[in-house]
N, C-alpha and C positions, 0 to 999 in steps of 0.2 A: 623259492623262499626270498621274503623282503629285504632288500639292501638296505642298509643305514645309511642316511647321506648328510652327515655332519659336515658343518663351515669350515669352510680352507681357512689355512693358517699363512701367512701370508711369512716368506721364510726368505734366506738369501740365497741369490740364483750362483751357485757355482756352475762350473765347468762338469757338463754331463756327459763326458766323453771317456765312457768307463766302463766296464764289464760288468752289469749286474748279477751277474751267474755267481753264486758259491756254495759254501757245503749248507745244506738243506734250502735253498732259495731257489724257488722256480716260476719263472712268470705265466701271469693268466690274463684272458682276455678280462675287461671290466667294463660295466655300463655306462661309465663315463667314457665322453668323445676323446679326451685325448690322453689323459693320463692311462699308465700301467699300473698294474698291483701285484707287487711280490709278497709270496705268501711265505712266513718265517713256522715253521711245525713248531709248538709249542715241545718242550723235553725235561726229564727227570717229573712228571707232576706228579706230586703226594700230597695228602693232608697235612697240618701244622696247626697245634691248637697254641691258641693266645689265651693267654687267662688274663679275660679282662671281666672287671665285675659287672652283674646290672644293674647297679646300681646310682641313683641320681633322686631328683626333687621332681613331684607329681606338679608339672605345669611345661606347657609348652615354652613360655619367655625364659625358663630358668635356663641357666649357661649348661647344667645339665640336665637333657628333659627325660623322664625314665616315666613311658605311658602304659604301662603294663608290668604288672606282677605274674608269679607263675607259682603254681601250687601241683603237688601230686608226681605220682611215680609210674612209670611204662618199662614194660621192656621191648626190645626191638633188634632183632637179631641181623636185621640190615642196616643200620645206622645206630646202634648203639642204646643201651639201656641209660632213664635218666631218671633223676628225683629232684625236686624241688620244695623249697620251703619260700613262704613269702613273709617282708618284716614289714609293718608299715605303720609309720607314725603319723599322726594328725597337727592341723594347724586350731589353735583357738578362735573360735570366731569374734570378728573386732568389737565386735559390738554385745554385750551382753544384758539384758533389761536390769536397770536399776533396783538394785535392793534384792536381788536374785541372792538364797540363801541354798544352803545343799539340801535342807526340808523339804526345797522345790521341786528337786528332781526328783520324777516317778518311774521314768526307763529310760533303757541305750542299748542303741542295737547298732550292731553295723551292718551295713549294706554296702555288697559289691557287683559293678555290672562284669557278669561272666562275657567275653569275645576273640574266645579265642579256646583252642581243644586242640591237640597231639596226642594222636593214640587212637583206640579203640572208643568210638563215638556212643555208644551201646554202656561204658564205664560208669557205675556208680561210686562217683569218689566221696572216702567220708574223710569230712575235715574236722580238725584239731584249731579252736582257738584259744592259745598262751596268753601271757603276760611278759613282754620283755623284760627282763629282769637288766640287762647290760645296758650301759651308757653308748650309744651307738650315732654316728652321723654321715647323709650322703656325702662327704667329704672325702672320707679317708679311700686308701684304694683296697679295699680287701679283693683278697683272692676269692674265685667265681665259686668255691666251695666251703667259705669262710659260716660260721655256724652262732648264732649269738645265743647266749646263756635266756633260760626261759622258766617260767613259774610251770605250775598244775593245770591241767584243762578246767577252762574257765565255763566254756560250754564246745558244742559240734554242731554238723548236719553234715547232709549228707549232699553231694551237687552230680546234675548231669547235665547231657549237655542242651536239653530244654530249659535248664532256668538260666533265662537271659539278665536277671536281676536277685541275688541269693541276699536271705537277709537270717543273722544271725544275730540272736536275743540273748546279752548277758544277763547271770544270774542277780537275783533282788541282792544279794549278800553283796556283791562285787560291785554295783550300783552304791548302795550305803554305805560302804567300805573308801568309794572313788569320787563321790559327789562333790566334795568340795574341792578336791583339784581339780574337778573338771572344771569348773565355774573359777577356780583359784587364779590369783594372779601368776604363781608361781607353775602353771600349767607345765610350761614349753622345758622346765629343766626337771618337774618331778614327773613328768609321765613319760613313758618309753614306748608306748604302741603295743601292736600285738606280734604273733607269729602266728600263719596259716601252716597247718603244716596234715601230712597224711596220716592217720594211723598207724601207732606200730604194727596192730594185728592187718593192716591191706594187706595183701597179695597179688599184685600187679597181673593178670594173666589174660592179656595182655596191658592189662590199665590206659591211664591217660594221664594227661598233665593237663590241666586249665589254667586259663591267664585271664585275668580281671583287668579292666581297664582302671588307672588310679587317675587321669585329669578330673577336674573339677565338671565338667561338660556330662561326663559319664554319669554325675549324679554317685558315684563311690564313695561312700564319707561315713563318720559314725554321728547317729544322731542321738541328741539326748533331747528327752521329754520334758519340760518342765508342764507347772499347775497351768497354763493358758498359754503355753508355746512348746515350738519344738527347735532346739538350734541342731546349726548343721558343720560340723567338723571336717572340711575338705580334707584328700591327704597330703602330706607333705613330704618327710623323704621316705622311700623304697626304696626295698632290695628284693631282688629273687637270687637265693643260694641254691645254685644247680652242681650238683655232681654227676657224671656220667661214665662210660666206660664204652671202650673203642667195641666195633663190633664184632662177634664172634663168628661169624659169616657173612663179610661183608661179599656184595654183589660182584661177580667177576668182571661185567663188561662197564660197573659206575665205580668212582669215588664217592665213599659216605660223607661229603662235607655237608656239617650243621653248623649252626649259627648257636649250639652251645658252647658257654663261655669262649664266643667270637670264634671257634673253630673255622678255620680257613683253607684255601687252595693253596699250593707254593709251586712255582713250574719256574723256569728259565726259557729264553728267547734271544737266541746268537744271533746279532745282526750285524755281527761284522765283515760278513760277507756283502753288505748292502751297499748298491753306490750312493758316494754323496750328494746327488742329488737334491736339489729342493723339495719337501716333500708338500702333498697337498692334506694328505690325511694319513695318520697311525691308529690304527685300531685292532682290537680283537674282535673274537667271532669265536664262544665255546659252546658246543653242544651242550645240550640238556638231555637226560631222559625223564621226562615229565611222566609217566607214568607212575612211579611212585610214590606222586602226590597221594593218589588215592588206594588201594586195595583192599575191594569190602568195605566193610566199619571203620578199616584202619583208616586215618588220614594222616598226612604230612605235609603242613602248609609249603610252600612254596618261597623261598625269599626272592622279594620282587627287587633287591636292588643289593648290592655289594661293593665294598670299596674297592677299587686297584693301587695297590702299593707298588712304590719303586723302592727295590733296597743296593743301596751302594756298599761298598765296603774299601776301607783306604789302606794305605801299604801296612797301618801296625792291624791289620784287621777288625776295626772297631765300624759298625754298621751306621748309616745314616740312611731314615726312611721318609719317603715322597708320599703324600696323596696324587694320587694323579690323574682321578677321574673317578664316577662311576657306575656300572654296568648296569643295563636294567636286560627284563627280558623281553626278548623278540622275536616272536614267530618258534619259540621252543628254544632257541639260542639265548647266552647272557652277553650282551656287547657295550660298547662305550656308549652311553647317551651325549657324551658330548666330549668330541675327541680332541678339543683344542689344546689345553693341557699338556694332555700324553704326546701328540704331534710333535711341541714345541721341545718337550725334552728330551726326543727321539732324534730330532735335527739335532739336535746340538749333541746329541751321542757322534751322530755320521759325522759329520762337519769336526769333530775330536776338541769341541769346545768344553764337552763335558765328558764326566768317566762312566762305561757303561754300568747296568744295572748289573747286578751279580746274580738278582734274580727278582720275583715279583711275588707278591700275594694278592687271592682275591679273598678278603673279609667279609661275609654275608650279614645283610644287616636287613630289619624289617621296612623301615624307610629313612629316606635321605632328610628329613626333616623333624623328626621326633622318634630318640629314640625308642625300642621296645624290647622287651626283655620275650626271646621265643628258642624255640625248637627247629627255626624253619631250617629247610634242606635246601641243598645246591648241587642235583643229582649229575655231576660232569660226565660226560661218558668216556671211558679211556678210552686212549687215543690209539689205533691200529693203524700198523704200520703202512703208508702208501693209502690210506681212507681219506677221500674229496672231502669227508667230513667231517676230518679232527680239528682238534682245538688247534687255533693259530693265530698268528700276529698276521696284520696286513698292512703294506706299507704303498701309500698310493704314492707314485712318484711323479712330479711335474715334467714334460716334455718328452723326449723320447732320448735314446740311448744309442749312442752308436755304437 
């Protein structure tokens, strides 16, 4: 298995004449020429639900980008059932041909670029388009399972995995009733967008959740055909309302961590028995069972990244959270891609200038640069006592110990 070599972090050189042995600590050989590596087994591994909504703006330059919305329903006894409804709003084009009138609007259709699937890839998913009747915005801290008020079904269609670009035509009656709003100056306040949801008659066996790209680069958006032109309304505010249930039959060998509502992994790593020697590196290696990514025609995309969060607690029980780095996949394990911030934080704990972390959390995400709603899994192998490949914290110390 490849070893991740991160940049060394300069640290205070303290006396190293200390016994590195402690509860749960053991020296192992390392492939670096001088340092020794101390393994700290992770304890109390479990899943934790963080209710963070998949909401944002359909732009990579936005403060809260959201590059995907989810629609569908899936039954999954291993990682839990999930249902998703997408809410989307649009930006009016900055330029509308001079003299355009409502009577010039001929037809309107919604196009969405499908780029994600979780579940059975043979699913034919019935999707309904309904008007949003609530006022909403992406700055609101919605719980992940929030639903918005919607009207009657405007149009519908069936989505299958081969649909890379799906078109939904709006009925002529809706076009006539909304043409003036689409080209009017009050569009931003008068139009709240659409909800995309599965038909109430759909029974997922096992079903699927499909994802659609939201950025203008995917060409997802609303198209308004005029007499001699077609206007493109890119997506703006987007929100995936996601509900999920715990798995009824979780695997005995794997923790079912999934990015539904930002589900996360929690654990403890006790470094109190480690020496206060200067560190060259502190990092994690968390084994994953990637066989759960594909089971026949049922697919579960793997989380390509995850945020590492350290949680401290003061004497009053108040918690503070710090982002310490990002884990990426490396030869079937989750490892720290850049360990400098984490190394510096652990060095401060070891020399007593900072309080220890009472626990850590690993929050799976789809991307380190643009957020994307997903059900991606992080199938963490449950640790077995004494197993060489168990999840662990590795402290690589500088110098030798007397």
